[in-house]
Structure formats: structure tokens, C-alpha cells
LOFI-303785 format. One line per field, with one value per atom (N, C-alpha, C): residue in one letter; chain; x, y, z. Coordinates in steps of 0.001 Angstrom, whole numbers. Each point is the difference from the previous one (the first is absolute). Layout:
BEGIN
r A ...;
c A ...;
px X ...;
py Y ...;
pz Z ...;
This chain:
BEGIN
r N N N D D D Q Q Q R R R L L L A A A K K K R R R H H H L L L V V V Y Y Y Y Y Y T T T D D D E E E N N N T T T P P P I I I R R R T T T N N N T T T A A A F F F L L L L L L G G G A A A Y Y Y L L L V V V C C C V V V Q Q Q G G G W W W S S S P P P E E E Q Q Q A A A A A A L L L P P P F F F A A A A A A I I I E E E P P P S S S P P P F F F K K K P P P F F F R R R D D D A A A T T T Y Y Y L L L P P P S S S E E E Y Y Y P P P L L L T T T L L L L L L D D D C C C F F F S S S S S S L L L H H H K K K A A A I I I M M M V V V N N N F F F F F F N N N Y Y Y D D D E E E F F F D D D V V V E E E D D D Y Y Y E E E F F F W W W D D D H H H P P P L L L N N N G G G D D D L L L H H H M M M V V V M M M P P P C C C;
c A A A A A A A A A A A A A A A A A A A A A A A A A A A A A A A A A A A A A A A A A A A A A A A A A A A A A A A A A A A A A A A A A A A A A A A A A A A A A A A A A A A A A A A A A A A A A A A A A A A A A A A A A A A A A A A A A A A A A A A A A A A A A A A A A A A A A A A A A A A A A A A A A A A A A A A A A A A A A A A A A A A A A A A A A A A A A A A A A A A A A A A A A A A A A A A A A A A A A A A A A A A A A A A A A A A A A A A A A A A A A A A A A A A A A A A A A A A A A A A A A A A A A A A A A A A A A A A A A A A A A A A A A A A A A A A A A A A A A A A A A A A A A A A A A A A A A A A A A A A A A A A A A A A A A A A A A A A A A A A A A A A A A A A A A A A A A A A A A A A A A A A A A;
px -18164 -354 -1140 812 -644 -675 -985 -885 1303 79 -146 1778 983 1386 -364 -907 -312 1185 -1093 1156 1318 756 1119 1394 926 1420 608 968 484 1260 263 1946 1210 632 1094 1440 681 1313 731 1005 1000 1229 889 1688 702 1354 311 1258 -304 363 -359 937 -581 -572 360 -449 -1726 277 -1540 -239 -555 -174 -843 560 -252 -1292 595 -886 -1512 212 -1446 -960 998 -1217 -344 1125 -825 -977 45 -1193 -1865 731 -1083 -548 891 190 -1484 391 -102 -1667 -328 -1692 -543 255 -652 -248 648 84 -1234 730 -1104 -885 -439 -1456 -847 711 -765 -129 941 -417 790 980 606 1184 323 1014 950 1357 1083 809 -548 -105 -336 -1004 -521 272 439 769 1462 326 1174 395 -794 -142 236 -309 467 1189 410 1363 1270 -97 428 301 -1117 50 1011 1164 824 1049 424 1417 836 1266 926 -734 207 -954 1127 -1541 1117 -55 -510 -380 1231 631 817 -747 379 -677 516 -1515 -133 1746 -185 1075 -743 1289 244 743 -98 -48 1569 1431 594 1172 1544 777 673 -412 614 -622 857 -572 -1207 -1166 -1413 228 -1154 419 -1670 -936 -726 -1314 203 -429 -1070 -1196 -2012 381 -1275 88 -1720 -200 -1083 -1556 -118 -905 588 801 176 -790 958 -1261 -1500 -624 -877 -931 565 -751 271 1675 -793 -922 13 -1139 -1490 -89 -1342 144 1307 -608 -278 259 119 -1717 -492 -988 -1335 583 -902 -269 1075 331 -97 -325 -814 1347 1210 1317 -270 -1034 203 -1672 -388 -1514 148 376 -262 -603 -1524 -858 -107 773 482 755 1208 1752 -35 406 212 1575 -552 1478 16 -183 712 807 -591 513 2013 -654 1210 804 -199 1022 392 -610 483 1509 -621 1231 727 -126 1016 1297 -646 808 769 1919 1005 -299 -154 -235 -812 -1279 -735 83 1390 300 566 -179 114 -821 -1135 -860 -89 101 -1032 -759 -1254 123 -828 510 -65 -474 -1244 -234 -606 -2017 -662 455 -213 -43 -859;
py 8280 -133 920 1762 624 1059 313 609 1418 496 1260 -23 -1028 143 -1129 99 -1187 930 727 932 824 58 145 -496 698 -699 -228 -965 -507 713 1084 198 -646 -666 22 -637 1282 283 -743 -533 -616 941 -680 -74 -193 556 -517 -1474 -171 -1690 -814 -540 -1253 -1508 -70 -825 492 1205 732 274 52 147 -1408 -1194 -1374 -111 87 -253 354 1332 898 -503 -447 -779 -1203 -1048 -792 449 624 366 114 818 1136 -1297 -1046 -1218 -1094 -107 -593 371 1364 -79 -141 226 130 -1618 -825 -1483 -571 984 -775 129 1645 300 692 254 464 -1418 -1114 -1182 -230 1018 -435 -956 -178 -1363 321 -556 387 1166 -819 830 1466 -179 1739 980 -722 393 407 -419 29 1010 6 714 1956 291 1735 280 -1292 191 -569 -753 -509 907 966 745 919 557 974 -452 412 95 1114 -249 -1282 -390 -1558 193 -123 328 1097 -1023 -1288 -873 -1428 30 -840 -1768 -1116 -1105 -730 -334 -145 -1369 -461 -1084 -601 -1208 -182 1305 -679 1627 -1041 -533 -841 1383 -344 1323 -1012 -1270 -987 853 -12 309 -794 616 -124 -1350 -1251 22 -773 830 -13 1619 587 1132 610 580 -369 1704 -22 1152 345 1107 1153 -1796 -444 -909 -1374 -145 -1769 795 609 802 -288 564 200 -1115 -975 -1243 -1030 -29 -878 769 1267 409 -396 -318 -83 -1696 -733 -1039 -64 156 -586 1058 551 749 -1447 -374 -1363 -1162 -126 -1618 646 1351 -44 329 103 -44 1632 1072 1070 704 491 723 1556 942 1200 166 -133 628 -854 -754 -1711 1292 556 94 559 -535 833 685 1609 214 124 282 -89 -1041 -1211 -1580 184 560 -387 1450 1130 208 337 -1060 -669 -1310 -10 -1497 564 852 794 619 520 995 -1411 582 -921 -546 465 -282 -1568 414 -1686 -563 252 -1223 164 1369 398 -884 -755 -842 918 -944 643 -2008 -206 -1329 478 -787 -123 -1055 -665 -1414 153 -549 -417 -763 -384 -992 -917;
pz 505 -728 469 -243 66 -642 -768 -1244 569 708 -339 -714 44 -429 -1853 -372 -572 -1942 298 -1522 1163 394 401 73 -712 512 992 168 854 -682 586 -242 1439 -268 1412 -562 1057 -781 1080 -522 1060 -417 946 352 -1429 -502 -1163 241 1347 225 -504 -352 -118 61 1014 968 1370 -291 188 -1071 -910 -1107 -366 -368 42 932 1851 374 125 -445 -547 -634 -815 -1628 129 1260 187 696 1144 894 -887 -1031 -961 -931 -30 -826 824 1125 1131 -133 443 302 -1596 -751 -1045 -640 638 224 1008 1305 988 4 -207 96 -676 -1388 -1344 -711 16 -497 -1924 333 -1330 133 -1124 -439 -225 652 482 -1917 -1292 -860 224 173 209 1072 730 1319 -863 -136 -898 -813 -1532 -684 -118 1057 81 466 776 171 -751 -927 -1126 -888 -466 -870 213 952 519 -200 -1146 -230 334 -145 228 1807 -299 1918 1446 455 1342 1033 -389 858 427 463 1115 701 -736 -191 1959 52 1559 -259 2201 -369 1163 423 1750 633 1440 884 242 -1179 579 -216 -3 -827 -866 -617 -847 -1051 -814 -1559 -315 -928 -790 -473 130 -1123 -775 1043 -875 221 -738 292 -218 1010 -1056 634 -1814 -560 511 230 285 -466 -1337 -360 795 184 874 1763 330 1371 127 -880 -536 -555 -260 -35 548 799 1359 819 336 669 -633 -1172 -242 206 -358 470 1116 954 1475 547 -777 347 -1062 -744 -797 617 576 1070 1056 697 1593 847 -382 680 309 -145 457 -675 826 301 498 -1217 1042 1152 -1067 1627 1301 -48 1589 83 -431 302 1642 262 2108 -146 24 80 1139 483 1875 -141 -559 485 -896 -1057 -580 92 702 584 1454 735 1592 -773 -782 -353 -392 -1460 -922 1217 1377 840 132 -74 483 1791 483 1078 440 -1001 238 -1050 -827 -895 -1359 -665 -892 -755 -141 -664 -1663 -836 -1011 -982 245 -655 -1508 -959 -1173 -621 617 -19 967 -178 1366 450 1535 877 46;
């Protein structure tokens, strides 16, 4: 919350590659939900206004046909829910621990629920 930046606009440019563009939109929206306290709907609104939509639905990591595509709003809503039920706390997230377990030599593990 640097007051020197209060009246400045953020412009973020990304590639035309649809998956990269979608991931970028998610990261920007996740910041709004986690750090700025926006609702999922507020975070999704700037992206919903872009027509035609340049975003691709998220899906599971298999190569089978996707049976449940997830929109940016779905992802922001899930993140918000995880924050509300204390599954995720931005201030306590351990990046070094995540990166250790994310590495294939250490298991390539990603926790999707608390243990």
C-alpha cells in the first residue's frame, strides 16, 4: 500500500498465447482476491468485459476430454473459499517449502486440501 502508487495505473502486457494470457489473468485476479480483499466477482469483472474472451477454461492435467472446464470466476471463487475456511493464508504461505515439494526430484507434490 505504497501511497506514491495510489494514483498510478498498472498496465500489464502479456503474450497473445491463450494459456499464458489465461494464467496471467488468474495471477492478477488472485492478487486482487488475496491481497486487496476483492470478491471473486469483483476480480473477474475486468476480464469478463473483454470480448471476445481471450481466455481458455482451466482443466485437470490429464489428456482426456475435459468434463468440467473452470472459468476465471470459478478459480477466484475457489481461492476465496479457501481463504474463508483457512485452507490458504497468503501471509503464511511458505514459498521455499512449496518450491521444494514442487520439484520433480522431491515428489512434484501439490496439496489441494489441508493435511
